[in-house]
MITI-296639 format. One record per atom (N, C-alpha, C, O): residue number from 1; residue in one letter; chain; atom name; x, y, z. Coordinates in steps of 0.1 Angstrom, whole numbers. Example, Ala and Ser with C-alpha at 12.3 -4.5 7.8 and 13.67 -1.06 7.14 Angstrom:
num,residu,chaine,atome,east,north,up
1,a,A,N,132,-57,78
1,a,A,CA,123,-45,78
1,a,A,C,132,-33,78
1,a,A,O,142,-33,85
2,s,A,N,128,-22,71
2,s,A,CA,137,-11,71
2,s,A,C,129,0,79
2,s,A,O,134,11,80
This chain:
num,residu,chaine,atome,east,north,up
1,m,A,N,-23,175,-85
1,m,A,CA,-11,177,-92
1,m,A,C,1,170,-84
1,m,A,O,0,169,-72
2,s,A,N,10,164,-91
2,s,A,CA,22,158,-85
2,s,A,C,34,163,-92
2,s,A,O,34,168,-103
3,e,A,N,46,160,-86
3,e,A,CA,58,164,-92
3,e,A,C,69,153,-89
3,e,A,O,68,146,-79
4,p,A,N,78,152,-98
4,p,A,CA,88,141,-96
4,p,A,C,96,143,-83
4,p,A,O,98,155,-79
5,f,A,N,99,132,-77
5,f,A,CA,106,133,-64
5,f,A,C,118,124,-64
5,f,A,O,117,112,-68
6,a,A,N,129,129,-58
6,a,A,CA,141,120,-57
6,a,A,C,149,124,-45
6,a,A,O,152,136,-43
7,e,A,N,151,115,-36
7,e,A,CA,158,118,-23
7,e,A,C,166,105,-20
7,e,A,O,160,95,-16
8,g,A,N,179,105,-21
8,g,A,CA,187,93,-19
8,g,A,C,183,82,-29
8,g,A,O,183,84,-41
9,t,A,N,179,70,-24
9,t,A,CA,175,59,-32
9,t,A,C,160,59,-35
9,t,A,O,155,51,-43
10,v,A,N,153,69,-30
10,v,A,CA,138,70,-32
10,v,A,C,135,78,-44
10,v,A,O,139,89,-46
11,r,A,N,127,72,-53
11,r,A,CA,123,78,-66
11,r,A,C,108,77,-68
11,r,A,O,103,66,-66
12,g,A,N,102,88,-72
12,g,A,CA,88,87,-74
12,g,A,C,81,100,-77
12,g,A,O,87,108,-84
13,f,A,N,69,102,-73
13,f,A,CA,61,114,-75
13,f,A,C,54,118,-62
13,f,A,O,48,110,-55
14,l,A,N,55,131,-59
14,l,A,CA,50,136,-47
14,l,A,C,38,144,-49
14,l,A,O,38,153,-58
15,h,A,N,27,141,-41
15,h,A,CA,15,149,-42
15,h,A,C,14,157,-29
15,h,A,O,14,151,-18
16,s,A,N,14,170,-30
16,s,A,CA,14,179,-18
16,s,A,C,-1,179,-12
16,s,A,O,-10,179,-20
17,a,A,N,-1,180,1
17,a,A,CA,-14,180,7
17,a,A,C,-21,193,5
17,a,A,O,-15,204,5
18,a,A,N,-34,193,3
18,a,A,CA,-42,205,2
18,a,A,C,-45,210,17
18,a,A,O,-52,203,25
19,g,A,N,-39,221,20
19,g,A,CA,-41,227,33
19,g,A,C,-31,220,43
19,g,A,O,-21,214,39
20,a,A,N,-34,221,56
20,a,A,CA,-25,215,66
20,a,A,C,-25,200,65
20,a,A,O,-35,194,64
21,s,A,N,-13,194,64
21,s,A,CA,-11,180,62
21,s,A,C,-16,172,74
21,s,A,O,-14,175,86
22,r,A,N,-24,161,71
22,r,A,CA,-29,152,82
22,r,A,C,-19,140,84
22,r,A,O,-22,131,91
23,g,A,N,-8,140,76
23,g,A,CA,1,129,77
23,g,A,C,6,127,63
23,g,A,O,2,133,53
24,s,A,N,16,118,62
24,s,A,CA,22,114,49
24,s,A,C,20,99,46
24,s,A,O,20,91,55
25,v,A,N,19,96,33
25,v,A,CA,17,82,29
25,v,A,C,27,79,18
25,v,A,O,28,86,8
26,a,A,N,33,67,19
26,a,A,CA,42,61,9
26,a,A,C,34,49,3
26,a,A,O,31,40,10
27,l,A,N,32,50,-10
27,l,A,CA,25,40,-17
27,l,A,C,34,33,-28
27,l,A,O,39,39,-37
28,g,A,N,35,20,-26
28,g,A,CA,43,12,-35
28,g,A,C,33,5,-45
28,g,A,O,21,4,-43
29,h,A,N,39,1,-57
29,h,A,CA,31,-5,-68
29,h,A,C,31,-20,-68
29,h,A,O,37,-26,-60
30,g,A,N,23,-25,-77
30,g,A,CA,22,-40,-79
30,g,A,C,34,-46,-86
30,g,A,O,43,-39,-91
31,a,A,N,34,-59,-87
31,a,A,CA,45,-66,-93
31,a,A,C,48,-63,-107
31,a,A,O,59,-64,-112
32,g,A,N,37,-60,-115
32,g,A,CA,39,-58,-129
32,g,A,C,38,-43,-133
32,g,A,O,36,-40,-145
33,s,A,N,39,-34,-123
33,s,A,CA,37,-20,-126
33,s,A,C,48,-12,-121
33,s,A,O,59,-16,-118
34,n,A,N,45,1,-119
34,n,A,CA,54,11,-114
34,n,A,C,47,22,-107
34,n,A,O,35,21,-105
35,a,A,N,54,33,-103
35,a,A,CA,48,44,-96
35,a,A,C,37,51,-104
35,a,A,O,30,59,-98
36,r,A,N,37,49,-117
36,r,A,CA,27,56,-125
36,r,A,C,14,48,-127
36,r,A,O,5,52,-134
37,a,A,N,12,37,-119
37,a,A,CA,1,29,-120
37,a,A,C,-12,37,-118
37,a,A,O,-13,45,-108
38,p,A,N,-22,35,-126
38,p,A,CA,-35,43,-125
38,p,A,C,-41,43,-111
38,p,A,O,-46,53,-106
39,v,A,N,-41,31,-105
39,v,A,CA,-47,30,-92
39,v,A,C,-40,38,-81
39,v,A,O,-46,44,-73
40,l,A,N,-26,39,-83
40,l,A,CA,-19,48,-73
40,l,A,C,-21,62,-76
40,l,A,O,-22,70,-67
41,v,A,N,-22,66,-89
41,v,A,CA,-24,80,-92
41,v,A,C,-38,84,-87
41,v,A,O,-39,95,-81
42,t,A,N,-48,76,-89
42,t,A,CA,-62,79,-84
42,t,A,C,-62,81,-69
42,t,A,O,-68,91,-64
43,v,A,N,-57,71,-62
43,v,A,CA,-57,71,-47
43,v,A,C,-49,83,-42
43,v,A,O,-53,90,-33
44,a,A,N,-37,85,-48
44,a,A,CA,-28,96,-43
44,a,A,C,-35,110,-45
44,a,A,O,-34,118,-36
45,a,A,N,-41,112,-56
45,a,A,CA,-48,125,-58
45,a,A,C,-59,127,-48
45,a,A,O,-61,138,-43
46,a,A,N,-67,117,-46
46,a,A,CA,-78,118,-36
46,a,A,C,-73,120,-22
46,a,A,O,-78,129,-15
47,l,A,N,-62,113,-18
47,l,A,CA,-57,115,-4
47,l,A,C,-51,129,-3
47,l,A,O,-52,135,8
48,a,A,N,-44,134,-13
48,a,A,CA,-38,147,-12
48,a,A,C,-49,158,-11
48,a,A,O,-48,167,-3
49,e,A,N,-60,156,-18
49,e,A,CA,-71,166,-18
49,e,A,C,-77,166,-4
49,e,A,O,-82,176,1
50,a,A,N,-76,154,3
50,a,A,CA,-82,153,16
50,a,A,C,-72,157,27
50,a,A,O,-75,156,39
51,g,A,N,-60,162,23
51,g,A,CA,-51,167,33
51,g,A,C,-39,159,37
51,g,A,O,-32,162,46
52,f,A,N,-36,148,29
52,f,A,CA,-24,140,31
52,f,A,C,-14,142,21
52,f,A,O,-17,145,9
53,t,A,N,-1,142,25
53,t,A,CA,10,143,16
53,t,A,C,13,128,11
53,t,A,O,14,119,20
54,v,A,N,14,126,-2
54,v,A,CA,14,113,-7
54,v,A,C,26,111,-16
54,v,A,O,29,119,-25
55,l,A,N,34,101,-14
55,l,A,CA,45,97,-23
55,l,A,C,42,84,-29
55,l,A,O,41,74,-22
56,r,A,N,41,83,-42
56,r,A,CA,40,70,-49
56,r,A,C,54,68,-55
56,r,A,O,59,76,-63
57,f,A,N,60,57,-52
57,f,A,CA,74,55,-55
57,f,A,C,77,42,-62
57,f,A,O,69,32,-60
58,d,A,N,88,41,-69
58,d,A,CA,92,29,-75
58,d,A,C,100,20,-65
58,d,A,O,109,25,-59
59,l,A,N,96,8,-64
59,l,A,CA,103,-2,-55
59,l,A,C,116,-5,-61
59,l,A,O,118,-3,-73
60,p,A,N,126,-9,-53
60,p,A,CA,139,-12,-58
60,p,A,C,140,-21,-70
60,p,A,O,148,-19,-79
61,f,A,N,131,-32,-71
61,f,A,CA,131,-41,-82
61,f,A,C,128,-34,-95
61,f,A,O,133,-37,-106
62,r,A,N,119,-24,-94
62,r,A,CA,115,-17,-106
62,r,A,C,126,-6,-110
62,r,A,O,128,-3,-122
63,q,A,N,133,-1,-100
63,q,A,CA,144,8,-103
63,q,A,C,155,0,-110
63,q,A,O,162,6,-118
64,a,A,N,156,-12,-107
64,a,A,CA,167,-20,-113
64,a,A,C,164,-24,-127
64,a,A,O,174,-26,-135
65,r,A,N,151,-26,-131
65,r,A,CA,148,-29,-145
65,r,A,C,134,-24,-148
65,r,A,O,125,-24,-139
66,p,A,N,132,-19,-160
66,p,A,CA,119,-12,-163
66,p,A,C,107,-21,-164
66,p,A,O,96,-16,-164
67,s,A,N,109,-34,-166
67,s,A,CA,98,-43,-167
67,s,A,C,101,-57,-161
67,s,A,O,112,-60,-157
68,g,A,N,91,-65,-160
68,g,A,CA,93,-78,-154
68,g,A,C,89,-79,-139
68,g,A,O,89,-68,-132
69,p,A,N,85,-90,-134
69,p,A,CA,81,-92,-120
69,p,A,C,93,-92,-111
69,p,A,O,104,-94,-115
70,p,A,N,91,-90,-98
70,p,A,CA,102,-91,-88
70,p,A,C,106,-105,-86
70,p,A,O,98,-114,-87
71,w,A,N,118,-107,-82
71,w,A,CA,123,-120,-78
71,w,A,C,120,-122,-63
71,w,A,O,122,-113,-55
72,p,A,N,116,-134,-59
72,p,A,CA,113,-137,-44
72,p,A,C,125,-133,-36
72,p,A,O,124,-128,-25
73,a,A,N,137,-136,-41
73,a,A,CA,149,-133,-33
73,a,A,C,151,-118,-31
73,a,A,O,159,-114,-23
74,g,A,N,144,-110,-39
74,g,A,CA,146,-95,-38
74,g,A,C,137,-88,-29
74,g,A,O,137,-76,-27
75,a,A,N,128,-96,-22
75,a,A,CA,118,-90,-13
75,a,A,C,124,-82,-2
75,a,A,O,119,-72,1
76,p,A,N,135,-87,4
76,p,A,CA,141,-79,15
76,p,A,C,146,-66,10
76,p,A,O,145,-56,18
77,a,A,N,151,-65,-2
77,a,A,CA,156,-52,-7
77,a,A,C,144,-43,-10
77,a,A,O,145,-31,-7
78,d,A,N,133,-49,-15
78,d,A,CA,121,-41,-17
78,d,A,C,116,-35,-3
78,d,A,O,111,-24,-3
79,q,A,N,116,-43,7
79,q,A,CA,112,-39,20
79,q,A,C,121,-28,25
79,q,A,O,116,-18,32
80,e,A,N,134,-29,23
80,e,A,CA,143,-18,27
80,e,A,C,140,-5,19
80,e,A,O,141,6,24
81,g,A,N,135,-7,6
81,g,A,CA,132,5,-2
81,g,A,C,119,12,4
81,g,A,O,118,24,4
82,i,A,N,110,4,9
82,i,A,CA,98,9,16
82,i,A,C,102,16,29
82,i,A,O,97,27,32
83,r,A,N,111,10,36
83,r,A,CA,116,16,49
83,r,A,C,123,30,45
83,r,A,O,121,40,53
84,a,A,N,130,31,35
84,a,A,CA,137,43,31
84,a,A,C,126,54,27
84,a,A,O,128,65,31
85,a,A,N,116,50,20
85,a,A,CA,105,60,17
85,a,A,C,99,65,29
85,a,A,O,96,77,30
86,a,A,N,96,56,39
86,a,A,CA,90,61,51
86,a,A,C,99,70,59
86,a,A,O,95,80,64
87,g,A,N,112,67,59
87,g,A,CA,121,75,66
87,g,A,C,123,89,60
87,g,A,O,124,99,67
88,v,A,N,122,90,46
88,v,A,CA,123,103,40
88,v,A,C,111,111,43
88,v,A,O,112,123,46
89,l,A,N,99,105,43
89,l,A,CA,87,113,46
89,l,A,C,87,118,60
89,l,A,O,83,129,63
90,r,A,N,91,109,69
90,r,A,CA,92,113,84
90,r,A,C,102,124,86
90,r,A,O,99,133,94
91,r,A,N,113,124,79
91,r,A,CA,123,134,81
91,r,A,C,119,147,75
91,r,A,O,121,158,81
92,i,A,N,113,147,63
92,i,A,CA,110,159,56
92,i,A,C,97,166,62
92,i,A,O,96,178,64
93,f,A,N,87,157,64
93,f,A,CA,74,163,68
93,f,A,C,70,161,82
93,f,A,O,61,168,87
94,g,A,N,76,151,89
94,g,A,CA,72,149,103
94,g,A,C,58,143,104
94,g,A,O,52,139,94
95,g,A,N,53,143,116
95,g,A,CA,39,138,118
95,g,A,C,38,123,116
95,g,A,O,47,116,115
96,r,A,N,25,119,114
96,r,A,CA,22,105,112
96,r,A,C,26,100,98
96,r,A,O,25,108,88
97,v,A,N,31,88,97
97,v,A,CA,35,82,84
97,v,A,C,28,69,82
97,v,A,O,28,60,91
98,f,A,N,22,68,70
98,f,A,CA,15,56,66
98,f,A,C,22,49,55
98,f,A,O,27,55,46
99,l,A,N,21,36,55
99,l,A,CA,27,28,44
99,l,A,C,16,19,37
99,l,A,O,6,16,43
100,g,A,N,19,15,25
100,g,A,CA,10,6,18
100,g,A,C,12,7,3
100,g,A,O,23,9,-2
101,g,A,N,2,3,-4
101,g,A,CA,3,3,-18
101,g,A,C,-6,-8,-24
101,g,A,O,-15,-13,-17
102,h,A,N,-4,-10,-37
102,h,A,CA,-12,-19,-45
102,h,A,C,-6,-33,-45
102,h,A,O,6,-34,-49
103,s,A,N,-13,-43,-42
103,s,A,CA,-9,-57,-44
103,s,A,C,5,-60,-38
103,s,A,O,6,-59,-26
104,y,A,N,15,-63,-46
104,y,A,CA,28,-66,-41
104,y,A,C,34,-55,-32
104,y,A,O,40,-58,-22
105,g,A,N,32,-42,-36
105,g,A,CA,37,-31,-28
105,g,A,C,31,-31,-14
105,g,A,O,37,-28,-4
106,g,A,N,18,-34,-13
106,g,A,CA,11,-35,-1
106,g,A,C,15,-47,8
106,g,A,O,17,-46,20
107,r,A,N,17,-58,1
107,r,A,CA,21,-70,8
107,r,A,C,35,-68,14
107,r,A,O,37,-72,26
108,q,A,N,44,-62,7
108,q,A,CA,58,-60,12
108,q,A,C,57,-50,24
108,q,A,O,65,-51,33
109,s,A,N,48,-41,23
109,s,A,CA,46,-31,35
109,s,A,C,42,-38,47
109,s,A,O,46,-35,58
110,t,A,N,32,-48,46
110,t,A,CA,28,-55,57
110,t,A,C,39,-64,63
110,t,A,O,40,-65,75
111,m,A,N,47,-69,55
111,m,A,CA,58,-78,59
111,m,A,C,69,-69,67
111,m,A,O,74,-74,77
112,l,A,N,71,-57,62
112,l,A,CA,80,-48,69
112,l,A,C,75,-44,82
112,l,A,O,82,-44,92
113,a,A,N,62,-41,82
113,a,A,CA,55,-37,95
113,a,A,C,55,-48,105
113,a,A,O,56,-46,117
114,a,A,N,53,-60,100
114,a,A,CA,54,-72,109
114,a,A,C,67,-73,116
114,a,A,O,68,-77,128
115,a,A,N,78,-70,108
115,a,A,CA,91,-72,114
115,a,A,C,96,-60,122
115,a,A,O,104,-61,131
116,d,A,N,90,-48,118
116,d,A,CA,94,-35,125
116,d,A,C,82,-27,127
116,d,A,O,78,-18,119
117,p,A,N,75,-29,139
117,p,A,CA,62,-22,141
117,p,A,C,64,-7,142
117,p,A,O,54,0,139
118,g,A,N,75,-2,144
118,g,A,CA,77,13,145
118,g,A,C,79,20,132
118,g,A,O,80,32,132
119,v,A,N,79,13,121
119,v,A,CA,82,19,108
119,v,A,C,71,28,103
119,v,A,O,73,37,95
120,a,A,N,58,25,108
120,a,A,CA,47,33,103
120,a,A,C,36,33,113
120,a,A,O,36,25,123
121,d,A,N,27,43,112
121,d,A,CA,16,45,121
121,d,A,C,4,38,116
121,d,A,O,-6,37,124
122,g,A,N,3,34,104
122,g,A,CA,-8,27,98
122,g,A,C,-5,22,85
122,g,A,O,5,26,78
123,l,A,N,-13,12,80
123,l,A,CA,-11,6,67
123,l,A,C,-24,7,59
123,l,A,O,-35,5,63
124,l,A,N,-22,11,46
124,l,A,CA,-33,12,36
124,l,A,C,-30,3,25
124,l,A,O,-21,5,17
125,l,A,N,-38,-8,25
125,l,A,CA,-35,-19,15
125,l,A,C,-46,-20,4
125,l,A,O,-58,-21,7
126,l,A,N,-41,-19,-8
126,l,A,CA,-50,-19,-19
126,l,A,C,-49,-32,-27
126,l,A,O,-38,-35,-32
127,s,A,N,-60,-40,-27
127,s,A,CA,-59,-53,-33
127,s,A,C,-48,-62,-28
127,s,A,O,-40,-66,-35
128,y,A,N,-49,-65,-15
128,y,A,CA,-39,-74,-9
128,y,A,C,-39,-87,-17
128,y,A,O,-50,-93,-18
129,p,A,N,-28,-92,-22
129,p,A,CA,-28,-105,-29
129,p,A,C,-28,-117,-20
129,p,A,O,-17,-123,-18
130,l,A,N,-39,-120,-15
130,l,A,CA,-40,-130,-4
130,l,A,C,-35,-144,-9
130,l,A,O,-29,-151,-1
131,h,A,N,-37,-147,-21
131,h,A,CA,-32,-160,-27
131,h,A,C,-32,-158,-42
131,h,A,O,-39,-150,-48
132,p,A,N,-24,-166,-49
132,p,A,CA,-24,-166,-64
132,p,A,C,-38,-170,-69
132,p,A,O,-45,-178,-62
133,p,A,N,-42,-164,-80
133,p,A,CA,-56,-168,-86
133,p,A,C,-57,-183,-87
133,p,A,O,-48,-190,-93
134,k,A,N,-68,-188,-83
134,k,A,CA,-72,-202,-84
134,k,A,C,-63,-211,-75
134,k,A,O,-63,-224,-77
135,r,A,N,-56,-206,-66
135,r,A,CA,-47,-214,-57
135,r,A,C,-50,-209,-42
135,r,A,O,-40,-204,-36
136,p,A,N,-62,-210,-38
136,p,A,CA,-65,-205,-24
136,p,A,C,-58,-211,-13
136,p,A,O,-58,-206,-2
137,q,A,N,-52,-223,-15
137,q,A,CA,-44,-229,-5
137,q,A,C,-31,-223,-2
137,q,A,O,-25,-225,8
138,q,A,N,-26,-215,-11
138,q,A,CA,-13,-208,-10
138,q,A,C,-15,-194,-4
138,q,A,O,-12,-184,-10
139,l,A,N,-19,-194,9
139,l,A,CA,-22,-181,16
139,l,A,C,-9,-174,19
139,l,A,O,1,-180,23
140,r,A,N,-9,-161,18
140,r,A,CA,2,-152,21
140,r,A,C,-1,-145,34
140,r,A,O,-2,-133,35
141,t,A,N,-3,-153,45
141,t,A,CA,-7,-147,58
141,t,A,C,2,-151,69
141,t,A,O,-1,-149,81
142,e,A,N,14,-158,66
142,e,A,CA,22,-163,77
142,e,A,C,26,-152,87
142,e,A,O,29,-155,98
143,h,A,N,27,-140,82
143,h,A,CA,32,-128,90
143,h,A,C,21,-121,97
143,h,A,O,23,-112,105
144,f,A,N,8,-124,93
144,f,A,CA,-3,-116,99
144,f,A,C,-4,-116,114
144,f,A,O,-7,-105,119
145,p,A,N,-1,-127,121
145,p,A,CA,-2,-126,136
145,p,A,C,8,-117,142
145,p,A,O,7,-114,154
146,r,A,N,18,-112,134
146,r,A,CA,28,-103,140
146,r,A,C,26,-88,136
146,r,A,O,34,-80,140
147,i,A,N,15,-85,129
147,i,A,CA,12,-72,126
147,i,A,C,4,-65,137
147,i,A,O,-7,-69,141
148,v,A,N,11,-55,143
148,v,A,CA,4,-48,154
148,v,A,C,2,-33,150
148,v,A,O,-2,-25,159
149,t,A,N,3,-30,138
149,t,A,CA,0,-17,132
149,t,A,C,-14,-17,127
149,t,A,O,-17,-26,119
150,p,A,N,-22,-7,130
150,p,A,CA,-36,-6,124
150,p,A,C,-35,-6,109
150,p,A,O,-27,0,103
151,a,A,N,-45,-13,103
151,a,A,CA,-44,-15,89
151,a,A,C,-58,-14,83
151,a,A,O,-68,-17,89
152,a,A,N,-59,-9,71
152,a,A,CA,-72,-8,63
152,a,A,C,-69,-15,50
152,a,A,O,-60,-12,42
153,f,A,N,-78,-25,46
153,f,A,CA,-77,-32,34
153,f,A,C,-88,-28,25
153,f,A,O,-100,-31,28
154,l,A,N,-85,-22,13
154,l,A,CA,-95,-20,3
154,l,A,C,-94,-31,-7
154,l,A,O,-84,-34,-13
155,h,A,N,-106,-38,-9
155,h,A,CA,-105,-50,-17
155,h,A,C,-118,-51,-26
155,h,A,O,-129,-49,-22
156,g,A,N,-115,-54,-39
156,g,A,CA,-126,-55,-49
156,g,A,C,-134,-68,-46
156,g,A,O,-129,-79,-43
157,s,A,N,-147,-67,-49
157,s,A,CA,-156,-79,-47
157,s,A,C,-154,-89,-57
157,s,A,O,-159,-101,-56
158,r,A,N,-146,-86,-68
158,r,A,CA,-144,-96,-79
158,r,A,C,-129,-99,-80
158,r,A,O,-124,-102,-91
159,d,A,N,-121,-97,-70
159,d,A,CA,-107,-99,-70
159,d,A,C,-103,-113,-70
159,d,A,O,-107,-120,-60
160,p,A,N,-97,-119,-80
160,p,A,CA,-93,-133,-81
160,p,A,C,-82,-137,-71
160,p,A,O,-80,-149,-69
161,f,A,N,-75,-127,-65
161,f,A,CA,-65,-130,-55
161,f,A,C,-70,-132,-41
161,f,A,O,-63,-134,-32
162,g,A,N,-83,-132,-40
162,g,A,CA,-89,-135,-27
162,g,A,C,-104,-130,-26
162,g,A,O,-106,-118,-30
163,t,A,N,-113,-138,-22
163,t,A,CA,-127,-134,-20
163,t,A,C,-128,-125,-7
163,t,A,O,-119,-125,1
164,l,A,N,-139,-119,-6
164,l,A,CA,-141,-111,6
164,l,A,C,-142,-120,18
164,l,A,O,-137,-116,29
165,d,A,N,-148,-131,17
165,d,A,CA,-149,-141,28
165,d,A,C,-135,-146,32
165,d,A,O,-132,-147,44
166,e,A,N,-127,-148,22
166,e,A,CA,-113,-153,25
166,e,A,C,-105,-141,32
166,e,A,O,-97,-144,41
167,m,A,N,-108,-129,27
167,m,A,CA,-101,-118,34
167,m,A,C,-105,-116,48
167,m,A,O,-97,-113,57
168,r,A,N,-118,-118,51
168,r,A,CA,-123,-116,65
168,r,A,C,-116,-127,74
168,r,A,O,-112,-123,85
169,a,A,N,-115,-139,69
169,a,A,CA,-109,-149,77
169,a,A,C,-94,-146,79
169,a,A,O,-89,-148,90
170,a,A,N,-87,-141,69
170,a,A,CA,-73,-137,70
170,a,A,C,-71,-126,80
170,a,A,O,-62,-126,88
171,l,A,N,-79,-116,79
171,l,A,CA,-78,-104,88
171,l,A,C,-80,-107,103
171,l,A,O,-75,-100,112
172,a,A,N,-87,-118,105
172,a,A,CA,-89,-123,119
172,a,A,C,-76,-127,125
172,a,A,O,-75,-128,138
173,l,A,N,-66,-130,117
173,l,A,CA,-53,-134,123
173,l,A,C,-45,-122,128
173,l,A,O,-35,-124,135
174,i,A,N,-49,-110,124
174,i,A,CA,-41,-98,127
174,i,A,C,-46,-92,141
174,i,A,O,-57,-89,143
175,p,A,N,-36,-91,151
175,p,A,CA,-40,-87,164
175,p,A,C,-44,-72,165
175,p,A,O,-51,-67,174
176,a,A,N,-39,-64,155
176,a,A,CA,-41,-50,155
176,a,A,C,-55,-47,149
176,a,A,O,-60,-56,142
177,p,A,N,-61,-35,150
177,p,A,CA,-73,-32,143
177,p,A,C,-71,-33,128
177,p,A,O,-62,-27,123
178,a,A,N,-80,-41,121
178,a,A,CA,-78,-43,107
178,a,A,C,-92,-42,100
178,a,A,O,-100,-51,103
179,a,A,N,-94,-32,92
179,a,A,CA,-107,-30,86
179,a,A,C,-106,-35,71
179,a,A,O,-97,-33,64
180,l,A,N,-117,-41,67
180,l,A,CA,-119,-45,53
180,l,A,C,-130,-37,47
180,l,A,O,-141,-36,52
181,i,A,N,-126,-30,36
181,i,A,CA,-135,-21,29
181,i,A,C,-137,-26,15
181,i,A,O,-128,-27,7
182,e,A,N,-150,-30,12
182,e,A,CA,-153,-36,-1
182,e,A,C,-154,-25,-11
182,e,A,O,-160,-14,-9
183,v,A,N,-148,-28,-23
183,v,A,CA,-150,-19,-35
183,v,A,C,-159,-27,-44
183,v,A,O,-154,-36,-51
184,k,A,N,-171,-24,-44
184,k,A,CA,-181,-33,-51
184,k,A,C,-179,-33,-66
184,k,A,O,-177,-23,-72
185,g,A,N,-179,-45,-71
185,g,A,CA,-178,-47,-86
185,g,A,C,-164,-46,-91
185,g,A,O,-162,-48,-103
186,a,A,N,-154,-43,-83
186,a,A,CA,-140,-41,-87
186,a,A,C,-132,-54,-87
186,a,A,O,-135,-63,-79
187,g,A,N,-123,-55,-97
187,g,A,CA,-113,-66,-97
187,g,A,C,-101,-62,-90
187,g,A,O,-100,-53,-82
188,h,A,N,-90,-68,-94
188,h,A,CA,-77,-66,-87
188,h,A,C,-72,-52,-90
188,h,A,O,-64,-46,-82
189,d,A,N,-76,-46,-101
189,d,A,CA,-71,-33,-105
189,d,A,C,-79,-22,-97
189,d,A,O,-75,-10,-98
190,l,A,N,-89,-25,-90
190,l,A,CA,-97,-16,-82
190,l,A,C,-103,-5,-91
190,l,A,O,-105,6,-85
191,k,A,N,-106,-7,-103
191,k,A,CA,-113,3,-111
191,k,A,C,-127,5,-106
191,k,A,O,-135,-4,-108
192,s,A,N,-130,17,-101
192,s,A,CA,-143,19,-95
192,s,A,C,-144,34,-93
192,s,A,O,-135,41,-88
193,a,A,N,-156,40,-96
193,a,A,CA,-158,54,-93
193,a,A,C,-158,57,-78
193,a,A,O,-156,69,-74
194,t,A,N,-160,47,-70
194,t,A,CA,-161,49,-55
194,t,A,C,-147,48,-49
194,t,A,O,-145,52,-37
195,l,A,N,-136,44,-56
195,l,A,CA,-123,42,-50
195,l,A,C,-118,54,-43
195,l,A,O,-113,53,-32
196,p,A,N,-118,66,-49
196,p,A,CA,-112,78,-42
196,p,A,C,-119,80,-28
196,p,A,O,-112,82,-18
197,e,A,N,-132,80,-28
197,e,A,CA,-139,82,-16
197,e,A,C,-136,72,-5
197,e,A,O,-134,75,7
198,l,A,N,-135,59,-10
198,l,A,CA,-133,48,0
198,l,A,C,-118,49,5
198,l,A,O,-116,45,16
199,a,A,N,-109,53,-3
199,a,A,CA,-95,54,1
199,a,A,C,-93,65,12
199,a,A,O,-86,62,22
200,v,A,N,-100,76,10
200,v,A,CA,-99,86,20
200,v,A,C,-106,82,33
200,v,A,O,-101,84,44
201,q,A,N,-117,75,32
201,q,A,CA,-124,69,43
201,q,A,C,-115,60,51
201,q,A,O,-114,60,63
202,a,A,N,-108,51,43
202,a,A,CA,-100,41,49
202,a,A,C,-88,47,57
202,a,A,O,-86,43,68
203,l,A,N,-81,56,51
203,l,A,CA,-70,62,57
203,l,A,C,-74,71,69
203,l,A,O,-67,72,79
204,s,A,N,-85,78,68
204,s,A,CA,-89,87,78
204,s,A,C,-93,79,91
204,s,A,O,-93,84,102
205,g,A,N,-96,66,89
205,g,A,CA,-100,58,100
205,g,A,C,-89,52,108
205,g,A,O,-91,45,118
206,l,A,N,-77,53,103
206,l,A,CA,-65,47,109
206,l,A,C,-60,56,120
206,l,A,O,-50,53,127
């Protein structure tokens, strides 16, 4: 179960932890979606059942308009929105705070963590968009050598935004512990019956 959440500029849905909280997680959505994205709902429910407090939230670009992709120039504002979500969770719940999300939301979380290592205790990345489909030369890894926050990447074996081999090569650029967890048979949307279990495994390992 989740309930609407609003605190300052942070808007979304909060899943309360079952039992004593093991930490809190802020999950951002992909470029074409919002906080109601099925992948976020699935992962948030599983993590809450496993003892994590989870906030799935709308990034600033989505709060500004109900549809359409983010503008590249708006990335810094989206990262500040992620920082705000982390700050709210830390202030209200205390304990360890994790950041991440699906595709664009996860990517912006990694960029924020690369610039500010103290913003989170770990990163949970769902379908990191390593490169645009069919354009493997356009890697989105320039900030990876600056990530010193432990990270877990859940990635579908059929994701057109990056093969598993490409992901392994990219994660080698990260100096912090970085785990790659395969979601067999899944595409970029991570539709798989194993996703809940794998998400809990990934976050528990951070």
